[in-house]
C-alpha positions as CSV (number, residue, x, y, z in Angstrom):
1,M,4.8,5.3,-14.4
2,I,3.6,7.6,-11.8
3,E,1.2,10.4,-12.2
4,L,-0.1,13.2,-9.8
5,N,-3.0,15.2,-9.8
6,K,-5.0,17.1,-7.7
7,E,-8.8,17.6,-7.5
8,G,-9.9,20.3,-4.5
9,D,-8.2,19.1,-1.8
10,V,-7.8,15.5,-2.8
11,F,-4.9,14.0,-4.6
12,R,-4.6,11.3,-6.4
13,L,-1.6,9.2,-7.5
14,T,-1.8,7.1,-10.5
15,M,0.3,4.3,-11.0
16,N,0.2,3.9,-15.3
17,A,3.5,1.3,-15.3
18,G,1.2,-1.8,-17.2
19,E,1.1,-4.1,-14.1
20,N,2.7,-1.3,-12.0
21,R,5.1,-4.1,-11.2
22,W,7.9,-2.9,-8.1
23,N,11.4,-2.2,-8.7
24,T,13.6,0.3,-8.0
25,A,13.3,3.3,-10.0
26,F,9.2,2.5,-9.6
27,V,10.1,3.1,-6.4
28,R,11.4,6.1,-6.2
29,A,8.8,7.4,-9.0
30,F,6.5,6.8,-6.3
31,A,8.2,8.7,-3.4
32,A,9.2,11.4,-5.3
33,A,5.1,12.1,-6.1
34,L,5.0,11.7,-2.3
35,D,7.1,14.6,-1.8
36,E,4.8,16.2,-3.7
37,V,2.0,16.0,-1.6
38,E,3.8,16.1,2.1
39,A,4.9,19.3,0.6
40,S,1.2,20.6,0.6
41,T,-0.5,22.1,3.7
42,G,-3.8,22.8,4.8
43,P,-7.1,20.0,4.2
44,A,-5.7,17.2,2.1
45,A,-6.0,13.6,1.0
46,L,-4.8,11.1,-1.3
47,V,-5.5,8.7,-3.6
48,T,-3.8,5.4,-4.9
49,A,-5.2,4.6,-7.7
50,S,-3.9,2.2,-11.3
51,A,-4.2,2.8,-14.9
52,S,-4.9,0.0,-15.2
53,Q,-8.4,-1.8,-15.6
54,K,-6.8,-5.5,-14.9
55,F,-4.1,-4.0,-12.0
56,F,-3.3,-2.4,-9.7
57,S,-0.2,-4.1,-8.5
58,N,1.2,-7.0,-9.8
59,G,4.0,-7.1,-7.7
60,L,7.7,-7.4,-7.6
61,D,9.2,-6.7,-11.2
62,L,10.9,-10.2,-11.2
63,E,12.1,-9.8,-14.8
64,W,13.7,-7.2,-13.3
65,H,15.0,-9.0,-9.8
66,R,16.2,-11.4,-11.8
67,S,18.0,-10.5,-14.7
68,Q,22.1,-9.5,-14.9
69,G,23.3,-5.9,-15.7
70,A,22.4,-2.5,-16.0
71,H,18.5,-2.5,-16.3
72,P,16.0,0.6,-16.4
73,G,14.2,-0.9,-13.6
74,G,17.7,0.2,-10.9
75,D,20.0,-0.8,-8.5
76,R,18.3,-4.3,-7.7
77,S,20.8,-3.9,-4.2
78,V,18.8,-1.3,-2.6
79,F,15.5,-2.3,-3.1
80,G,15.0,-4.3,0.1
81,D,15.9,-1.2,1.6
82,E,14.0,1.6,-0.2
83,F,10.6,-0.6,-0.7
84,M,9.8,-0.8,2.6
85,A,10.6,2.4,4.1
86,L,8.5,3.5,1.2
87,M,6.0,1.6,2.8
88,A,6.4,2.5,5.8
89,R,5.4,5.8,4.5
90,I,2.5,5.3,3.5
91,I,1.6,4.0,6.4
92,T,2.2,7.3,8.6
93,L,1.9,9.8,5.9
94,P,0.1,12.3,7.6
95,I,-2.7,12.5,5.6
96,P,-5.6,10.1,5.2
97,T,-4.8,7.4,1.9
98,I,-6.7,5.2,0.4
99,A,-6.4,2.7,-2.1
100,A,-8.8,2.0,-4.6
101,V,-8.0,-1.4,-6.1
102,N,-9.3,-2.4,-9.5
103,G,-7.6,-4.6,-9.6
104,H,-5.1,-8.3,-9.1
105,A,-2.7,-6.4,-5.7
106,F,-0.4,-9.1,-5.2
107,G,2.1,-10.0,-2.9
108,A,3.8,-6.4,-2.7
109,G,1.6,-4.5,-4.2
110,F,-1.4,-6.1,-1.6
111,M,1.6,-4.4,0.3
112,A,1.0,-1.1,-0.8
113,A,-3.4,-1.6,-0.7
114,L,-2.8,-2.7,2.5
115,S,0.1,0.3,3.4
116,H,-3.4,3.4,2.6
117,D,-5.4,4.0,5.9
118,L,-9.0,2.7,4.0
119,R,-8.9,0.5,1.2
120,F,-12.6,0.2,-1.7
121,M,-11.8,-3.0,-4.1
122,R,-13.7,-3.8,-7.2
123,V,-16.2,-5.6,-6.7
124,D,-16.8,-7.9,-9.6
125,R,-13.4,-8.8,-10.6
126,G,-9.5,-9.2,-9.3
127,F,-8.1,-10.3,-6.1
128,A,-5.5,-9.2,-3.2
129,C,-2.6,-12.1,-1.9
130,A,-0.9,-12.1,-0.3
131,N,1.4,-14.6,-2.5
132,E,4.8,-16.0,-1.1
133,V,4.1,-19.2,0.6
134,A,2.7,-20.1,-2.7
135,I,6.0,-19.6,-5.1
136,G,8.3,-20.8,-2.0
137,M,9.2,-18.0,0.1
138,V,8.9,-17.1,4.0
139,I,7.1,-13.7,4.9
140,P,9.5,-11.2,6.7
141,P,8.2,-9.7,10.1
142,P,8.4,-6.7,8.9
143,E,5.6,-7.1,6.4
144,L,3.4,-10.0,8.8
145,A,3.6,-7.3,11.5
146,L,1.5,-5.0,8.4
147,F,-1.2,-7.9,7.5
148,R,-1.8,-8.5,11.2
149,H,-2.5,-4.9,11.6
150,K,-4.8,-4.4,9.0
151,M,-6.2,-7.4,8.9
152,P,-8.6,-10.0,11.6
153,M,-6.3,-12.7,13.1
154,N,-8.9,-14.8,10.8
155,A,-8.2,-13.1,7.5
156,F,-4.5,-12.2,8.7
157,F,-3.7,-16.1,9.2
158,E,-5.3,-17.3,5.7
159,T,-3.7,-14.5,3.7
160,V,-0.3,-15.4,5.4
161,Q,0.3,-19.0,6.0
162,H,-2.7,-20.1,3.1
163,A,-2.8,-17.4,0.2
164,R,-5.5,-17.1,-0.1
165,R,-6.9,-14.8,-3.1
166,W,-9.0,-12.5,-2.1
167,T,-12.6,-11.2,-4.2
168,G,-13.6,-8.0,-3.2
169,P,-16.8,-9.3,-1.3
170,D,-14.8,-11.6,0.3
171,A,-12.3,-9.5,1.5
172,L,-15.4,-6.7,2.3
173,K,-16.6,-9.3,4.8
174,A,-13.0,-10.3,5.9
175,G,-12.6,-6.6,6.8
176,I,-9.5,-6.4,4.7
177,V,-11.6,-3.9,2.6
178,Q,-13.5,-1.3,3.4
179,A,-16.0,-0.5,0.8
180,T,-16.7,-2.5,-2.3
181,A,-17.9,-1.1,-5.6
182,P,-17.9,-2.1,-9.9
183,L,-15.0,-0.3,-11.6
184,E,-16.9,2.5,-13.4
185,T,-17.4,4.0,-10.1
186,L,-14.6,2.6,-7.9
187,L,-12.7,5.3,-8.5
188,E,-14.9,8.6,-7.7
189,A,-16.1,6.0,-4.8
190,A,-12.7,6.5,-2.5
191,T,-12.3,10.5,-4.2
192,A,-15.7,11.3,-2.5
193,K,-14.6,9.4,0.4
194,A,-10.7,11.2,0.3
195,A,-12.6,14.8,0.3
196,S,-15.3,13.8,3.6
197,L,-11.6,13.2,5.3
198,A,-9.4,15.4,4.0
199,R,-9.7,18.1,7.3
200,L,-7.8,15.5,9.4
201,G,-5.2,16.5,7.3
202,A,-5.2,20.1,7.7
203,D,-3.4,19.3,11.3
204,R,0.0,16.4,9.8
205,E,1.9,17.3,13.0
206,V,-1.5,15.4,15.4
207,Y,-3.3,13.0,11.8
208,G,0.9,12.0,10.9
209,R,2.0,11.5,15.0
210,M,-1.8,9.7,15.3
211,K,-0.3,7.1,13.0
212,E,2.7,7.2,14.4
213,S,1.2,6.1,17.9
214,L,-0.5,3.0,16.0
215,Y,2.4,2.0,13.5
216,G,5.6,3.2,14.7
217,E,8.2,2.7,17.6
218,N,6.6,0.9,20.4
219,A,3.5,1.1,19.2
220,A,0.0,1.2,20.8
221,I,-1.3,-1.8,20.0
222,N,0.0,-5.4,19.3
223,N,3.2,-5.3,20.0
224,V,6.2,-3.5,21.0
225,H,6.5,-1.8,17.5
226,G,5.3,-1.3,14.7
227,P,5.0,-2.0,11.0
228,A,6.4,1.3,9.8
229,Y,9.1,0.9,12.6
230,M,9.9,-2.6,11.6
231,L,9.5,-1.6,8.1
232,R,12.5,0.9,8.4
233,N,14.3,-0.7,10.8
234,R,14.6,-4.3,9.0
235,A,17.8,-5.4,9.5
236,Q,16.6,-5.8,13.4
237,F,13.8,-8.5,12.4
238,H,15.7,-10.9,10.2
239,H,14.8,-14.2,11.0
């Protein structure tokens, strides 16, 4: 489901569950991998990738969500809180992070990519999209805060209000991703960038405190609170 390896100073977290749809079991496996990353010391960075050549993450596990009774996807009642807390954890992880978006990143998968410091996206195939409005859902305030902090205003509006599907080149022009590359070199490019930033992760306290200043309680930009704080405390921000 989740594989974690390390090459030099770069941890590579590989999602290996087909379309990498999010359920409670997937959240917990991802969180366990981050436990190992955070237990490390010295220079470090993280690249999150997918074993699939088509999907980075295709969003919520709808089959699990709609099913009844016991399911390998785990406890449905805790998913919302645990997923949001995981996104907050990725946002404030005290080392540099890069999402290597090799294919479709929809809904929760797009959130996961945006929670990283940087995004490298496949240039020739795949869409990034917050498709909630298109499927009759209202995007909750913590998720809106994440999108607003991670993209320019015009791209933010098209993303959340028009459910725009962003290709790699369009996402690069809009400032949603920082680089594009062919599938064959995408992971290599993301890993090289991560290696160049890993020295910043040597001082976890400083790097982590900077992220909390940007995205945590009483955030320094945009709003009273940042998306990490709102995601951790989502009960305060119901419609």
